[in-house]
VMD Tcl script that builds the backbone (N, CA, C; Angstrom):
set m [mol new atoms 195]
animate dup $m
set s [atomselect $m all]
$s set {name element resname resid chain x y z} {
  {N N UNK 1 A 35.799 151.846 31.255}
  {CA C UNK 1 A 36.296 150.687 30.969}
  {C C UNK 1 A 35.946 149.348 31.756}
  {N N UNK 2 A 35.479 149.737 33.107}
  {CA C UNK 2 A 34.813 148.323 33.916}
  {C C UNK 2 A 33.755 148.213 33.515}
  {N N UNK 3 A 32.647 148.682 32.898}
  {CA C UNK 3 A 31.677 148.372 32.143}
  {C C UNK 3 A 31.670 147.237 31.042}
  {N N UNK 4 A 32.781 147.694 30.415}
  {CA C UNK 4 A 32.842 146.725 28.875}
  {C C UNK 4 A 33.770 145.504 29.784}
  {N N UNK 5 A 34.479 145.692 30.711}
  {CA C UNK 5 A 34.917 144.518 31.470}
  {C C UNK 5 A 33.833 143.461 31.642}
  {N N UNK 6 A 32.707 144.162 32.433}
  {CA C UNK 6 A 31.705 143.457 33.240}
  {C C UNK 6 A 31.031 142.902 31.938}
  {N N UNK 7 A 30.678 143.467 30.808}
  {CA C UNK 7 A 29.976 143.024 29.788}
  {C C UNK 7 A 30.521 142.110 29.399}
  {N N UNK 8 A 31.771 141.884 29.122}
  {CA C UNK 8 A 32.364 140.888 28.373}
  {C C UNK 8 A 32.523 139.359 29.319}
  {N N UNK 9 A 32.787 139.651 30.533}
  {CA C UNK 9 A 32.312 138.598 31.542}
  {C C UNK 9 A 30.900 138.002 31.747}
  {N N UNK 10 A 30.377 139.035 31.685}
  {CA C UNK 10 A 28.932 138.531 31.223}
  {C C UNK 10 A 28.614 137.490 30.165}
  {N N UNK 11 A 29.230 137.859 29.179}
  {CA C UNK 11 A 29.344 137.226 27.813}
  {C C UNK 11 A 29.861 135.719 27.909}
  {N N UNK 12 A 31.028 135.854 28.549}
  {CA C UNK 12 A 31.958 134.938 28.873}
  {C C UNK 12 A 31.280 134.115 29.982}
  {N N UNK 13 A 30.741 134.261 30.731}
  {CA C UNK 13 A 29.698 133.396 31.791}
  {C C UNK 13 A 28.392 132.621 30.983}
  {N N UNK 14 A 27.997 133.632 30.231}
  {CA C UNK 14 A 26.753 132.801 29.261}
  {C C UNK 14 A 27.366 131.570 28.458}
  {N N UNK 15 A 28.447 131.977 28.007}
  {CA C UNK 15 A 29.203 130.800 26.954}
  {C C UNK 15 A 29.499 129.905 27.646}
  {N N UNK 16 A 30.149 130.039 28.791}
  {CA C UNK 16 A 30.697 129.013 30.085}
  {C C UNK 16 A 29.293 127.960 30.086}
  {N N UNK 17 A 28.352 128.651 30.841}
  {CA C UNK 17 A 27.392 127.862 30.840}
  {C C UNK 17 A 26.184 127.171 29.950}
  {N N UNK 18 A 26.443 127.664 28.938}
  {CA C UNK 18 A 25.863 126.593 27.506}
  {C C UNK 18 A 26.987 125.680 27.470}
  {N N UNK 19 A 28.136 125.888 27.153}
  {CA C UNK 19 A 28.931 124.956 27.029}
  {C C UNK 19 A 28.920 123.495 28.036}
  {N N UNK 20 A 28.479 124.153 29.125}
  {CA C UNK 20 A 28.572 122.926 30.111}
  {C C UNK 20 A 27.197 122.538 30.418}
  {N N UNK 21 A 26.226 122.857 29.786}
  {CA C UNK 21 A 24.457 123.045 29.775}
  {C C UNK 21 A 23.958 123.423 31.076}
  {N N UNK 22 A 24.520 124.011 31.514}
  {CA C UNK 22 A 24.021 124.604 33.027}
  {C C UNK 22 A 23.166 125.913 33.087}
  {N N UNK 23 A 22.247 126.282 33.737}
  {CA C UNK 23 A 21.642 127.679 33.489}
  {C C UNK 23 A 22.505 128.658 34.212}
  {N N UNK 24 A 22.664 129.973 33.029}
  {CA C UNK 24 A 23.481 131.121 34.046}
  {C C UNK 24 A 22.932 131.579 35.214}
  {N N UNK 25 A 23.929 132.086 36.090}
  {CA C UNK 25 A 23.233 132.482 37.384}
  {C C UNK 25 A 24.027 133.646 37.708}
  {N N UNK 26 A 23.551 134.576 38.688}
  {CA C UNK 26 A 24.185 135.635 38.894}
  {C C UNK 26 A 25.350 135.261 40.215}
  {N N UNK 27 A 25.302 133.913 40.710}
  {CA C UNK 27 A 26.426 133.710 41.503}
  {C C UNK 27 A 27.390 133.212 40.833}
  {N N UNK 28 A 27.372 132.488 39.404}
  {CA C UNK 28 A 28.514 131.949 38.850}
  {C C UNK 28 A 28.902 133.296 38.087}
  {N N UNK 29 A 28.506 134.602 37.790}
  {CA C UNK 29 A 28.725 135.607 37.136}
  {C C UNK 29 A 29.743 136.341 37.897}
  {N N UNK 30 A 29.187 136.543 39.419}
  {CA C UNK 30 A 30.250 137.007 40.368}
  {C C UNK 30 A 31.327 136.347 40.627}
  {N N UNK 31 A 31.184 135.093 40.488}
  {CA C UNK 31 A 32.634 134.048 40.891}
  {C C UNK 31 A 33.380 134.570 39.735}
  {N N UNK 32 A 32.860 134.604 38.349}
  {CA C UNK 32 A 33.867 134.825 37.744}
  {C C UNK 32 A 34.470 136.284 37.789}
  {N N UNK 33 A 33.778 137.320 38.010}
  {CA C UNK 33 A 34.309 138.522 38.242}
  {C C UNK 33 A 35.364 138.592 39.530}
  {N N UNK 34 A 35.083 137.800 40.479}
  {CA C UNK 34 A 35.677 137.812 41.768}
  {C C UNK 34 A 37.181 137.473 41.251}
  {N N UNK 35 A 37.197 136.220 40.652}
  {CA C UNK 35 A 38.306 135.489 39.712}
  {C C UNK 35 A 39.321 136.502 38.980}
  {N N UNK 36 A 38.541 137.325 38.526}
  {CA C UNK 36 A 39.136 138.430 37.739}
  {C C UNK 36 A 39.712 139.337 38.464}
  {N N UNK 37 A 39.099 139.772 39.425}
  {CA C UNK 37 A 39.334 140.935 40.118}
  {C C UNK 37 A 40.812 140.191 40.910}
  {N N UNK 38 A 40.720 139.056 41.717}
  {CA C UNK 38 A 42.037 138.486 42.302}
  {C C UNK 38 A 42.956 138.454 41.190}
  {N N UNK 39 A 43.014 137.880 40.060}
  {CA C UNK 39 A 43.853 137.828 39.380}
  {C C UNK 39 A 44.699 139.361 38.575}
  {N N UNK 40 A 43.889 140.205 38.693}
  {CA C UNK 40 A 44.563 141.722 38.494}
  {C C UNK 40 A 45.126 142.359 39.738}
  {N N UNK 41 A 44.859 141.798 40.927}
  {CA C UNK 41 A 45.047 142.462 42.170}
  {C C UNK 41 A 46.384 141.438 42.402}
  {N N UNK 42 A 46.564 140.423 42.266}
  {CA C UNK 42 A 47.830 139.697 42.062}
  {C C UNK 42 A 48.771 140.265 41.091}
  {N N UNK 43 A 48.536 140.555 40.080}
  {CA C UNK 43 A 49.634 140.987 39.050}
  {C C UNK 43 A 49.917 142.528 39.535}
  {N N UNK 44 A 49.214 143.411 39.878}
  {CA C UNK 44 A 49.409 144.563 40.536}
  {C C UNK 44 A 50.086 144.744 41.517}
  {N N UNK 45 A 49.871 143.921 42.530}
  {CA C UNK 45 A 51.143 143.954 43.564}
  {C C UNK 45 A 52.445 143.476 43.262}
  {N N UNK 46 A 52.508 142.302 42.388}
  {CA C UNK 46 A 53.505 141.917 41.410}
  {C C UNK 46 A 54.517 143.194 40.994}
  {N N UNK 47 A 53.926 144.133 40.319}
  {CA C UNK 47 A 54.314 145.225 39.638}
  {C C UNK 47 A 54.272 146.470 40.353}
  {N N UNK 48 A 53.750 146.465 41.697}
  {CA C UNK 48 A 53.815 147.827 42.509}
  {C C UNK 48 A 53.163 148.777 42.053}
  {N N UNK 49 A 51.733 148.297 41.264}
  {CA C UNK 49 A 51.070 149.181 40.848}
  {C C UNK 49 A 49.278 148.957 41.356}
  {N N UNK 50 A 49.513 148.682 42.369}
  {CA C UNK 50 A 47.971 148.299 43.227}
  {C C UNK 50 A 47.268 149.217 43.007}
  {N N UNK 51 A 47.567 150.726 43.484}
  {CA C UNK 51 A 46.814 151.695 43.793}
  {C C UNK 51 A 46.017 151.890 41.764}
  {N N UNK 52 A 46.936 152.104 41.404}
  {CA C UNK 52 A 46.905 152.159 39.697}
  {C C UNK 52 A 45.483 151.425 39.282}
  {N N UNK 53 A 45.783 149.786 39.551}
  {CA C UNK 53 A 45.022 148.791 38.928}
  {C C UNK 53 A 43.820 148.656 39.458}
  {N N UNK 54 A 43.656 149.176 40.876}
  {CA C UNK 54 A 42.217 149.035 41.237}
  {C C UNK 54 A 41.648 150.122 41.394}
  {N N UNK 55 A 41.847 151.217 40.997}
  {CA C UNK 55 A 40.537 152.532 40.736}
  {C C UNK 55 A 39.634 152.067 39.773}
  {N N UNK 56 A 40.190 151.342 38.788}
  {CA C UNK 56 A 38.596 150.755 38.063}
  {C C UNK 56 A 37.320 150.037 38.866}
  {N N UNK 57 A 37.947 149.211 39.653}
  {CA C UNK 57 A 37.326 148.248 40.381}
  {C C UNK 57 A 36.429 149.017 41.703}
  {N N UNK 58 A 36.836 150.011 42.092}
  {CA C UNK 58 A 36.214 150.745 43.248}
  {C C UNK 58 A 34.863 150.852 43.010}
  {N N UNK 59 A 34.357 151.405 42.359}
  {CA C UNK 59 A 32.901 151.958 41.941}
  {C C UNK 59 A 32.039 150.407 42.266}
  {N N UNK 60 A 32.844 149.133 41.588}
  {CA C UNK 60 A 32.080 147.843 41.791}
  {C C UNK 60 A 32.029 147.127 43.112}
  {N N UNK 61 A 33.316 147.447 43.536}
  {CA C UNK 61 A 33.549 146.973 45.173}
  {C C UNK 61 A 32.528 147.868 46.008}
  {N N UNK 62 A 32.518 148.671 45.924}
  {CA C UNK 62 A 31.378 149.934 46.950}
  {C C UNK 62 A 29.873 149.131 46.405}
  {N N UNK 63 A 29.512 149.147 45.327}
  {CA C UNK 63 A 28.394 148.352 45.057}
  {C C UNK 63 A 27.878 147.112 45.629}
  {N N UNK 64 A 29.081 146.455 45.458}
  {CA C UNK 64 A 29.261 144.940 46.042}
  {C C UNK 64 A 28.982 144.962 47.779}
  {N N UNK 65 A 29.281 145.945 48.519}
  {CA C UNK 65 A 29.356 145.843 49.931}
  {C C UNK 65 A 28.308 146.562 50.448}
}
mol reanalyze $m
mol bondsrecalc $m
mol representation Tube
mol addrep $m
């Protein structure tokens, strides 16, 4: 599920960059991923489901650390 999420975010980043006439970059992509992570983290805290929601992000967070 996380891989699908990452691929969709990458496609969204490319589309966003083309619309703004800027070159896609890894920095922009990672910023979008971070924004999505922060939103999911906030929603999980609101619903008291933090552990369940963040399980899918564990491998990515380990890789980026």
